[in-house]
OpenMM code with the backbone's topology and positions (N, CA, C; nanometers):
from openmm import Vec3, app, unit

residues = "MET THR GLU LEU PRO TRP ARG SER CYS VAL PHE THR GLU ILE GLY GLN ASN ILE ASN ALA LEU LYS ILE LYS ARG ALA GLN ASP LEU ALA GLY ARG LYS PHE SER SER VAL GLN PHE LEU ASP THR HIS ARG GLN ALA SER ASP ILE ILE LYS LYS ASN PRO LYS LYS PRO ALA GLY LEU LEU ALA ASP CYS TYR ASP GLU GLY TYR LEU GLN SER LEU ASN ALA GLN ARG CYS CYS ASP LEU HIS MET ASN SER ALA ILE GLY LEU ALA ASP ILE LEU PHE ARG LEU SER SER SER TRP ALA SER TYR ILE ASP".split()
positions = [
    Vec3(0.0636, -0.1269, 0.0027),
    Vec3(0.0154, -0.0052, -0.0345),
    Vec3(0.0728, 0.1237, -0.0253),
    Vec3(0.0379, 0.2096, -0.0318),
    Vec3(0.0902, 0.3645, -0.0482),
    Vec3(0.1531, 0.3869, 0.0874),
    Vec3(0.2506, 0.4273, 0.1074),
    Vec3(0.2752, 0.4935, 0.2570),
    Vec3(0.2483, 0.6391, 0.2481),
    Vec3(0.1532, 0.6674, 0.3604),
    Vec3(0.1138, 0.7985, 0.3600),
    Vec3(0.1556, 0.8620, 0.5323),
    Vec3(0.1889, 0.9750, 0.4970),
    Vec3(0.2753, 1.0207, 0.6461),
    Vec3(0.1542, 1.0282, 0.7622),
    Vec3(0.0363, 1.0415, 0.7326),
    Vec3(-0.0453, 1.0829, 0.8405),
    Vec3(-0.1046, 0.9300, 0.8734),
    Vec3(-0.0994, 0.8510, 0.7898),
    Vec3(-0.1768, 0.7106, 0.8359),
    Vec3(-0.1050, 0.6007, 0.9242),
    Vec3(-0.1573, 0.5637, 1.0355),
    Vec3(-0.1329, 0.4801, 1.1473),
    Vec3(-0.0662, 0.3466, 1.0691),
    Vec3(0.0266, 0.2816, 1.1396),
    Vec3(0.0695, 0.1520, 1.1153),
    Vec3(-0.0528, 0.0536, 1.1095),
    Vec3(-0.1260, 0.0385, 1.2191),
    Vec3(-0.2389, -0.0231, 1.2448),
    Vec3(-0.3454, -0.0086, 1.1381),
    Vec3(-0.3739, 0.1026, 1.0841),
    Vec3(-0.4479, 0.1593, 0.9852),
    Vec3(-0.4233, 0.0974, 0.8314),
    Vec3(-0.2797, 0.1017, 0.8284),
    Vec3(-0.2303, 0.0303, 0.7008),
    Vec3(-0.2278, -0.1198, 0.6989),
    Vec3(-0.2072, -0.1830, 0.8154),
    Vec3(-0.2032, -0.3120, 0.8396),
    Vec3(-0.3499, -0.3692, 0.8074),
    Vec3(-0.4559, -0.2901, 0.8900),
    Vec3(-0.6030, -0.3449, 0.8312),
    Vec3(-0.6322, -0.3261, 0.6860),
    Vec3(-0.5918, -0.2320, 0.6183),
    Vec3(-0.6264, -0.2245, 0.4676),
    Vec3(-0.5449, -0.3222, 0.4014),
    Vec3(-0.4152, -0.3710, 0.4186),
    Vec3(-0.3466, -0.4846, 0.3818),
    Vec3(-0.4112, -0.6313, 0.4014),
    Vec3(-0.4704, -0.6359, 0.5108),
    Vec3(-0.5369, -0.7453, 0.5162),
    Vec3(-0.6620, -0.7777, 0.4728),
    Vec3(-0.7599, -0.6604, 0.4601),
    Vec3(-0.8684, -0.6711, 0.3746),
    Vec3(-0.8408, -0.6709, 0.2313),
    Vec3(-0.7322, -0.6140, 0.1838),
    Vec3(-0.6839, -0.6418, 0.0307),
    Vec3(-0.6724, -0.8091, 0.0040),
    Vec3(-0.5797, -0.8455, 0.1413),
    Vec3(-0.5427, -1.0208, 0.0873),
    Vec3(-0.6657, -1.1119, 0.1063),
    Vec3(-0.7803, -1.0539, 0.1939),
    Vec3(-0.9061, -1.1026, 0.2100),
    Vec3(-0.9801, -1.0976, 0.0769),
    Vec3(-0.9652, -0.9993, -0.0105),
    Vec3(-1.0300, -0.9770, -0.1224),
    Vec3(-0.9726, -1.0784, -0.2079),
    Vec3(-0.8427, -1.0769, -0.1994),
    Vec3(-0.7748, -1.1616, -0.3101),
    Vec3(-0.8191, -1.2953, -0.2763),
    Vec3(-0.7904, -1.3554, -0.1604),
    Vec3(-0.8148, -1.4941, -0.1198),
    Vec3(-0.9698, -1.5477, -0.1981),
    Vec3(-1.0749, -1.4340, -0.1444),
    Vec3(-1.2182, -1.4656, -0.1644),
    Vec3(-1.2158, -1.4775, -0.3409),
    Vec3(-1.1355, -1.3959, -0.3915),
    Vec3(-1.1692, -1.3880, -0.5430),
    Vec3(-1.0974, -1.5519, -0.6023),
    Vec3(-0.9874, -1.5796, -0.5292),
    Vec3(-0.9272, -1.7119, -0.5583),
    Vec3(-1.0673, -1.8414, -0.5587),
    Vec3(-1.1234, -1.7958, -0.4444),
    Vec3(-1.2055, -1.9170, -0.3988),
    Vec3(-1.3530, -1.8940, -0.4619),
    Vec3(-1.3763, -1.7741, -0.5286),
    Vec3(-1.4645, -1.7858, -0.6380),
    Vec3(-1.4298, -1.8134, -0.7688),
    Vec3(-1.3826, -1.9406, -0.7918),
    Vec3(-1.3545, -1.9387, -0.9580),
    Vec3(-1.4546, -1.9377, -1.0064),
    Vec3(-1.4145, -1.8577, -1.1393),
    Vec3(-1.5462, -1.8513, -1.2414),
    Vec3(-1.6140, -1.7365, -1.2484),
    Vec3(-1.5541, -1.6466, -1.1219),
    Vec3(-1.6205, -1.5186, -1.1008),
    Vec3(-1.5335, -1.4084, -1.1541),
    Vec3(-1.5328, -1.3205, -1.2463),
    Vec3(-1.4390, -1.2244, -1.2641),
    Vec3(-1.4055, -1.1154, -1.1316),
    Vec3(-1.2929, -1.1197, -1.1027),
    Vec3(-1.2538, -1.0296, -0.9949),
    Vec3(-1.1553, -0.9059, -1.0539),
    Vec3(-1.1597, -0.7726, -1.0184),
    Vec3(-1.0735, -0.6681, -1.0522),
    Vec3(-1.0192, -0.6113, -0.9926),
    Vec3(-0.8939, -0.5616, -1.0026),
    Vec3(-0.8078, -0.4994, -0.8847),
    Vec3(-0.8811, -0.3935, -0.8454),
    Vec3(-0.9657, -0.3322, -0.9299),
    Vec3(-1.0324, -0.1909, -0.8699),
    Vec3(-1.0979, -0.1880, -0.7498),
    Vec3(-1.1620, -0.3362, -0.7083),
    Vec3(-1.1879, -0.3574, -0.5928),
    Vec3(-1.1236, -0.3701, -0.4563),
    Vec3(-1.0011, -0.3167, -0.4972),
    Vec3(-0.8941, -0.3149, -0.3905),
    Vec3(-0.8898, -0.1618, -0.3222),
    Vec3(-0.8596, -0.1606, -0.2108),
    Vec3(-0.8813, -0.0052, -0.1115),
    Vec3(-0.7701, 0.0704, -0.1595),
    Vec3(-0.6576, 0.0282, -0.2280),
    Vec3(-0.5427, 0.1421, -0.2431),
    Vec3(-0.4969, 0.1323, -0.3723),
    Vec3(-0.5882, 0.1103, -0.4787),
    Vec3(-0.5480, 0.0902, -0.6286),
    Vec3(-0.5661, 0.2140, -0.7254),
    Vec3(-0.6266, 0.3116, -0.6359),
    Vec3(-0.6293, 0.4273, -0.7228),
    Vec3(-0.5317, 0.5688, -0.6979),
    Vec3(-0.4493, 0.5338, -0.5898),
    Vec3(-0.3226, 0.5991, -0.5553),
    Vec3(-0.1981, 0.5502, -0.6240),
    Vec3(-0.1506, 0.6268, -0.6935),
    Vec3(-0.0496, 0.6109, -0.7955),
    Vec3(0.0564, 0.7195, -0.7776),
    Vec3(0.1622, 0.7009, -0.8066),
    Vec3(0.3123, 0.7596, -0.7780),
    Vec3(0.3002, 0.8802, -0.8886),
    Vec3(0.2880, 1.0372, -0.8620),
    Vec3(0.2944, 1.1109, -0.9533),
    Vec3(0.4409, 1.1834, -0.9485),
    Vec3(0.4546, 1.2727, -1.0653),
    Vec3(0.5875, 1.3391, -1.0678),
    Vec3(0.5474, 1.4626, -0.9837),
    Vec3(0.4236, 1.4982, -0.9761),
    Vec3(0.4004, 1.6496, -0.9405),
    Vec3(0.4165, 1.6008, -0.7455),
    Vec3(0.4767, 1.6616, -0.7040),
    Vec3(0.4651, 1.6654, -0.5531),
    Vec3(0.3737, 1.7749, -0.4954),
    Vec3(0.2678, 1.7496, -0.3952),
    Vec3(0.2220, 1.8539, -0.3557),
    Vec3(0.2689, 1.8689, -0.2266),
    Vec3(0.2623, 2.0077, -0.1921),
    Vec3(0.3395, 2.0827, -0.0785),
    Vec3(0.2662, 2.0295, 0.0445),
    Vec3(0.1318, 2.0741, 0.0500),
    Vec3(0.0863, 2.0335, 0.1438),
    Vec3(-0.0543, 1.9627, 0.0986),
    Vec3(-0.0523, 1.8224, 0.0754),
    Vec3(-0.1720, 1.7450, 0.0362),
    Vec3(-0.2572, 1.7094, 0.1570),
    Vec3(-0.3937, 1.7124, 0.1137),
    Vec3(-0.5347, 1.7592, 0.1922),
    Vec3(-0.5412, 1.6111, 0.2868),
    Vec3(-0.5427, 1.6191, 0.4032),
    Vec3(-0.5533, 1.4883, 0.4915),
    Vec3(-0.7030, 1.4573, 0.4969),
    Vec3(-0.7445, 1.3403, 0.4959),
    Vec3(-0.8990, 1.2918, 0.5245),
    Vec3(-0.9301, 1.3496, 0.6529),
    Vec3(-1.0357, 1.4048, 0.6890),
    Vec3(-1.0822, 1.4353, 0.8108),
    Vec3(-1.2152, 1.3833, 0.8532),
    Vec3(-1.2261, 1.3523, 0.9515),
    Vec3(-1.3246, 1.2773, 1.0402),
    Vec3(-1.3112, 1.1210, 1.0605),
    Vec3(-1.1891, 1.0661, 1.0558),
    Vec3(-1.1521, 0.9426, 1.0986),
    Vec3(-1.1506, 0.9169, 1.1904),
    Vec3(-1.1393, 0.8203, 1.2621),
    Vec3(-1.1110, 0.7495, 1.3960),
    Vec3(-0.9681, 0.8068, 1.4447),
    Vec3(-0.9499, 0.8427, 1.5663),
    Vec3(-0.8167, 0.8841, 1.6061),
    Vec3(-0.7061, 0.7926, 1.5863),
    Vec3(-0.7404, 0.6576, 1.6022),
    Vec3(-0.6543, 0.5651, 1.5894),
    Vec3(-0.5703, 0.5280, 1.4252),
    Vec3(-0.6524, 0.5790, 1.3520),
    Vec3(-0.6399, 0.5750, 1.1958),
    Vec3(-0.5047, 0.6662, 1.1809),
    Vec3(-0.4778, 0.7843, 1.2734),
    Vec3(-0.3949, 0.8702, 1.2458),
    Vec3(-0.2495, 0.8367, 1.3116),
    Vec3(-0.1483, 0.8884, 1.2367),
    Vec3(-0.0168, 0.8202, 1.3008),
    Vec3(0.0198, 0.9363, 1.4320),
    Vec3(0.0887, 0.8595, 1.5154),
    Vec3(0.0906, 0.9518, 1.6569),
    Vec3(0.1697, 1.0378, 1.6207),
    Vec3(0.3129, 1.0197, 1.5577),
    Vec3(0.4129, 1.1057, 1.5074),
    Vec3(0.3523, 1.2591, 1.4215),
    Vec3(0.2725, 1.2171, 1.3529),
    Vec3(0.1862, 1.3055, 1.2618),
    Vec3(0.0934, 1.3851, 1.3508),
    Vec3(0.0463, 1.3604, 1.4305),
    Vec3(-0.0877, 1.4412, 1.5284),
    Vec3(0.0028, 1.5231, 1.6215),
    Vec3(0.1334, 1.4523, 1.6716),
    Vec3(0.2140, 1.5368, 1.7416),
    Vec3(0.2664, 1.6543, 1.6791),
    Vec3(0.3023, 1.6285, 1.5259),
    Vec3(0.3486, 1.7601, 1.4571),
    Vec3(0.2875, 1.8856, 1.4207),
    Vec3(0.1317, 1.8534, 1.4564),
    Vec3(0.0576, 1.9339, 1.4082),
    Vec3(0.0395, 2.0666, 1.5414),
    Vec3(-0.0130, 2.1479, 1.4940),
    Vec3(-0.0701, 2.2338, 1.6213),
    Vec3(-0.1974, 2.2338, 1.6400),
    Vec3(-0.2318, 2.2995, 1.7657),
    Vec3(-0.3590, 2.2551, 1.8333),
    Vec3(-0.5021, 2.2896, 1.6808),
    Vec3(-0.4626, 2.3995, 1.6112),
    Vec3(-0.5971, 2.4151, 1.5119),
    Vec3(-0.6049, 2.3353, 1.4311),
    Vec3(-0.4637, 2.2839, 1.3650),
    Vec3(-0.4755, 2.1988, 1.2772),
    Vec3(-0.5172, 2.0650, 1.3358),
    Vec3(-0.5085, 2.0203, 1.4336),
    Vec3(-0.5309, 1.8895, 1.4794),
    Vec3(-0.7245, 1.8947, 1.4986),
    Vec3(-0.7383, 2.0131, 1.5155),
    Vec3(-0.8734, 2.0321, 1.5491),
    Vec3(-0.9509, 2.0273, 1.3970),
    Vec3(-0.8838, 2.0880, 1.2881),
    Vec3(-0.9494, 2.0757, 1.1513),
    Vec3(-0.9810, 1.9429, 1.1124),
    Vec3(-0.8790, 1.8481, 1.1528),
    Vec3(-0.8862, 1.7047, 1.1099),
    Vec3(-1.0486, 1.6449, 1.1941),
    Vec3(-1.1199, 1.7078, 1.2688),
    Vec3(-1.2543, 1.6648, 1.3056),
    Vec3(-1.2167, 1.5047, 1.3490),
    Vec3(-1.1036, 1.4631, 1.4267),
    Vec3(-1.1235, 1.3245, 1.4500),
    Vec3(-1.2227, 1.2571, 1.5636),
    Vec3(-1.2929, 1.1897, 1.5206),
    Vec3(-1.3706, 1.0977, 1.5994),
    Vec3(-1.2764, 1.0377, 1.7317),
    Vec3(-1.3479, 0.9738, 1.8263),
    Vec3(-1.2897, 0.8991, 1.9308),
    Vec3(-1.1981, 0.7809, 1.8732),
    Vec3(-1.0886, 0.7162, 1.9487),
    Vec3(-1.0392, 0.6109, 1.9057),
    Vec3(-1.1034, 0.4927, 1.9464),
    Vec3(-1.1251, 0.3985, 1.9038),
    Vec3(-1.1732, 0.2849, 1.9213),
    Vec3(-1.0742, 0.1144, 1.9523),
    Vec3(-0.9576, 0.1670, 1.9572),
    Vec3(-0.8886, 0.0373, 1.9887),
    Vec3(-0.8734, -0.0491, 1.8559),
    Vec3(-0.8265, 0.0206, 1.7086),
    Vec3(-0.7948, -0.0655, 1.6253),
    Vec3(-0.6874, -0.1469, 1.6315),
    Vec3(-0.5897, -0.1134, 1.7394),
    Vec3(-0.4824, -0.2363, 1.7466),
    Vec3(-0.5430, -0.3670, 1.8141),
    Vec3(-0.6116, -0.3159, 1.9195),
    Vec3(-0.6723, -0.4378, 1.9764),
    Vec3(-0.7885, -0.4978, 1.8784),
    Vec3(-0.8378, -0.4679, 1.8060),
    Vec3(-0.9536, -0.5060, 1.7128),
    Vec3(-0.8577, -0.6069, 1.6084),
    Vec3(-0.7576, -0.5428, 1.5557),
    Vec3(-0.6432, -0.5922, 1.4419),
    Vec3(-0.5800, -0.7274, 1.5178),
    Vec3(-0.5513, -0.7202, 1.6393),
    Vec3(-0.4789, -0.8346, 1.6977),
    Vec3(-0.5959, -0.9456, 1.7337),
    Vec3(-0.7413, -0.9253, 1.7701),
    Vec3(-0.8188, -1.0362, 1.7845),
    Vec3(-0.8638, -1.0853, 1.6179),
    Vec3(-0.8476, -0.9823, 1.5398),
    Vec3(-0.8955, -1.0591, 1.4092),
    Vec3(-0.7828, -1.1167, 1.3339),
    Vec3(-0.6599, -1.0735, 1.3726),
    Vec3(-0.5382, -1.1269, 1.2555),
    Vec3(-0.5283, -1.2781, 1.2622),
    Vec3(-0.5805, -1.3495, 1.3860),
    Vec3(-0.5499, -1.5220, 1.3982),
    Vec3(-0.6568, -1.5489, 1.3009),
    Vec3(-0.8044, -1.4935, 1.3200),
    Vec3(-0.9117, -1.5514, 1.2040),
    Vec3(-0.8611, -1.5220, 1.0600),
    Vec3(-0.8089, -1.3849, 1.0332),
    Vec3(-0.7827, -1.3803, 0.8977),
    Vec3(-0.6653, -1.4145, 0.8507),
    Vec3(-0.5417, -1.5011, 0.9256),
    Vec3(-0.4650, -1.5755, 0.9302),
    Vec3(-0.4989, -1.7078, 0.8727),
    Vec3(-0.5793, -1.7586, 0.9285),
    Vec3(-0.6438, -1.8754, 0.8789),
    Vec3(-0.7140, -1.8960, 0.7754),
    Vec3(-0.8092, -1.7938, 0.7584),
    Vec3(-0.8723, -1.8032, 0.5908),
    Vec3(-0.7485, -1.7667, 0.4814),
    Vec3(-0.6785, -1.6567, 0.5160),
    Vec3(-0.5764, -1.6406, 0.4057),
    Vec3(-0.5155, -1.7733, 0.3836),
    Vec3(-0.4083, -1.8120, 0.4767),
    Vec3(-0.3616, -1.9620, 0.4533),
    Vec3(-0.4247, -2.0418, 0.3814),
] * unit.nanometer
topology = app.Topology()
chain = topology.addChain("A")
for resn in residues:
    res = topology.addResidue(resn, chain)
    for name in ("N", "CA", "C"):
        topology.addAtom(name, app.Element.getBySymbol(name[0]), res)
């Protein structure tokens, strides 16, 4: 997946696992066409144009943002993100990882 400075490692790993599950599901559904368009991160491609201040998605859960990125923001910019309360994505990922691993393998 594309590395984004604002995205937390846990949020990235969840996205990678979802993509792996979609690939596995596509393999299991032999005969049905599966397009890479259905992946979460196919629309982001490298560009020669470098944006100095790319927009960050607002309204995500607090644990979707990288802690170091949040600490680099001033109070106003952090407020502009309109973050929702953290729900413990790391705990959710830990609990789901065993069931995902058994399905993907």
